[in-house]
C-alpha positions in Angstrom: -6.1 -4.8 22.2 -8.1 -7.4 21.2 -11.3 -5.4 22.3 -10.6 -2.9 20.1 -10.3 -5.4 17.5 -14.0 -6.1 18.1 -15.3 -2.5 17.2 -14.9 -2.9 13.5 -16.9 -6.2 13.2 -19.8 -4.1 15.6 -19.6 -0.4 13.5 -20.3 -3.0 10.6 -22.5 -5.1 11.8 -24.6 -2.1 13.3 -24.0 0.1 9.5 -24.6 -2.8 7.6 -28.2 -3.4 9.6 -29.4 -0.5 8.9 -28.1 -0.5 5.5 -30.9 -2.4 2.1 -30.2 -5.8 2.5 -26.7 -7.0 0.8 -23.1 -7.6 1.5 -20.3 -5.9 1.8 -17.1 -7.6 1.4 -13.8 -6.0 2.4 -10.5 -7.8 1.6 -7.5 -7.9 3.8 -5.0 -5.0 2.2 -2.2 -3.3 3.0 -2.2 0.5 1.8 1.1 2.6 1.6 1.5 6.4 1.3 5.2 8.2 0.8 7.0 10.2 -1.0 10.4 8.8 -2.8 13.3 12.0 -3.0 15.4 11.4 -6.2 19.2 10.4 -5.5 21.6 12.2 -7.5 21.9 15.2 -10.7 18.3 15.1 -11.6 15.4 17.4 -13.1 12.4 16.4 -11.2 11.2 16.8 -7.7 10.3 14.1 -5.4 7.5 11.6 -6.2 4.2 10.2 -4.7 4.4 6.9 -4.2 1.6 4.8 -3.1 0.6 0.8 -3.1 -2.7 -1.0 -2.7 -2.1 -4.2 -2.6 -3.1 -7.3 -1.3 -1.0 -9.5 1.6 -0.9 -12.6 3.4 0.1 -11.0 7.2 -3.1 -8.3 6.5 -5.3 -11.6 6.3 -3.2 -14.3 8.8 -5.5 -14.1 12.1 -1.9 -14.6 13.8 1.6 -13.5 14.4 3.2 -14.7 11.3 7.1 -14.3 10.2 6.1 -13.7 6.5 4.8 -11.5 4.3 4.0 -12.0 0.8 1.4 -9.3 -1.5 0.6 -8.2 -4.7 -1.5 -5.0 -5.7 -1.3 -1.7 -7.6 1.0 1.2 -7.4 1.4 4.4 -8.4 4.4 7.3 -9.2 3.1 10.5 -9.6 6.5 13.0 -10.2 6.7 16.7 -10.7 9.1 17.6 -13.9 10.0 21.0 -13.8 10.9 23.4 -16.1 14.2 22.1 -17.6 12.7 19.2 -18.8 8.7 20.0 -19.8 7.6 24.2 -21.2 5.5 25.1 -18.6 1.9 24.7 -19.7 -0.9 25.3 -18.3 -2.2 21.2 -18.3 -1.0 20.6 -15.4 -0.3 16.2 -17.1 1.7 18.4 -19.5 4.6 19.1 -16.6 4.3 15.6 -14.7 5.2 12.3 -15.1 2.5 9.4 -13.8 3.7 6.5 -13.6 1.2 3.0 -13.4 1.1 -0.9 -13.0 1.5 -3.8 -10.2 3.6 -5.0 -8.0 5.2 -8.2 -5.9 6.3 -8.3 -2.1 8.1 -10.4 0.0 9.2 -9.4 3.6 10.8 -11.4 6.2 9.5 -10.0 10.3 13.2 -9.6 11.7 11.7 -9.2 15.3 7.4 -10.3 15.7 6.7 -9.3 18.8 3.0 -9.5 20.2 1.9 -5.7 19.4 5.1 -4.4 17.1 6.6 -6.2 14.3 9.5 -5.2 11.6 9.4 -6.3 8.6 12.6 -6.2 6.2 11.4 -7.4 2.5 12.1 -6.5 -1.5 10.0 -5.6 -4.0 9.6 -6.0 -7.4 7.6 -4.0 -10.0 6.2 -3.5 -13.8 5.2 0.2 -14.9 4.1 2.4 -17.8 3.8 5.5 -18.2 4.2 8.6 -20.9 5.0 12.2 -20.4 6.3 14.4 -23.6 5.4 12.5 -26.9 7.4 10.1 -24.8 6.9 6.3 -23.2 8.3 4.2 -20.4 8.0 0.3 -19.8 9.7 0.6 -16.2 11.0 -3.0 -14.0 11.0 -1.8 -10.5 13.3 -3.0 -7.5 12.9 -1.9 -4.0 15.1 -2.7 -0.4 12.7 -2.0 2.4 12.6 -1.6 6.5 8.9 -1.0 8.3 7.7 -1.3 11.6 4.3 -1.3 12.9 2.5 -2.2 15.6 -0.8 -4.5 14.7 -3.3 -7.3 16.2 -4.6 -9.6 15.0 -7.4 -11.9 15.6 -10.5 -13.8 14.4 -14.0 -12.8 15.2 -17.5 -12.4 14.4 -20.8 -11.4 15.5 -24.9 -11.8 14.2 -27.5 -10.3 14.9 -31.4 -10.8 13.2 -30.9 -8.8 10.1 -27.8 -9.9 9.8 -23.9 -11.7 10.9 -21.2 -9.4 10.2 -17.4 -11.7 10.5 -13.6 -10.4 10.3 -10.2 -12.3 10.3 -6.4 -10.3 10.1 -4.5 -8.2 11.1 -4.9 -4.2 12.1 -1.9 -2.0 11.5 -0.3 1.2 11.7 3.3 1.7 10.6 6.4 3.3 8.9 8.4 2.0 6.5 12.4 3.6 4.4 13.9 2.3 1.1 15.5 2.4 -1.9 14.3 1.9 -4.6 15.7 1.7 -8.8 13.5 1.4 -11.7 15.2 0.7 -15.0 13.9 2.3 -17.9 13.7 5.1 -16.7 16.2 7.9 -17.5 18.3 9.2 -14.7 17.2 12.3 -14.8 14.1 11.4 -14.2 14.5 9.7 -11.1 15.5 6.1 -11.8 17.5 5.8 -8.6 15.5 7.4 -5.2 15.6 6.5 -1.4 11.3 7.1 0.1 9.7 7.3 3.4 5.6 6.4 4.5 3.4 5.0 6.1 1.7 2.4 5.9 -1.8 1.1 7.3 -3.1 -2.8 6.9 -7.3 -3.8 7.6 -8.5 -7.7 7.8 -10.4 -9.3 5.4 -14.0 -8.4 6.4 -17.6 -8.9 5.8 -20.8 -8.7 6.8 -24.4 -9.7 4.7 -27.6 -8.8 5.7 -31.2 -9.5 5.4 
């Protein structure tokens, strides 16, 4: 699997060499995309959950049992006609929350090319709907499994230098969430699942 790690640097180097002089920097990130279903007597449907953040396990170029991350979290949920009148304005029937998250996780299984994370997350979100504003503190317990490969490598030619360090990964997760400050009927408790991806730190400098 180490061989395909080099492809990223080769492609980046080739692309940068063909571009105008300058630099490209991609932070060591984790990107999550999933859905969460509300629990209990609620008047809303499932939400789309998005998270993009900078993570230690995406930066470190060796297997690590610990991950710490911080970044953006967004939650988008359709509100049914029972809680809002139908409107030609699509935003009027959508509850959108935006904010920041902080995550910590431990690898309960940590093998050469796959690992399983058990972690917790806290969130600070805000949003508004039907003329009412919400300030929300969220918490989540999450179990995730991923296929990954780590490394650090550079490549160069006469015009450009490229380098990466960290982990490439693809995985899935399940989690339970509780968002304080959000009315129960708007889905303050939920269970979710989705896909996750890691990219390492990547840099390329061309002349």
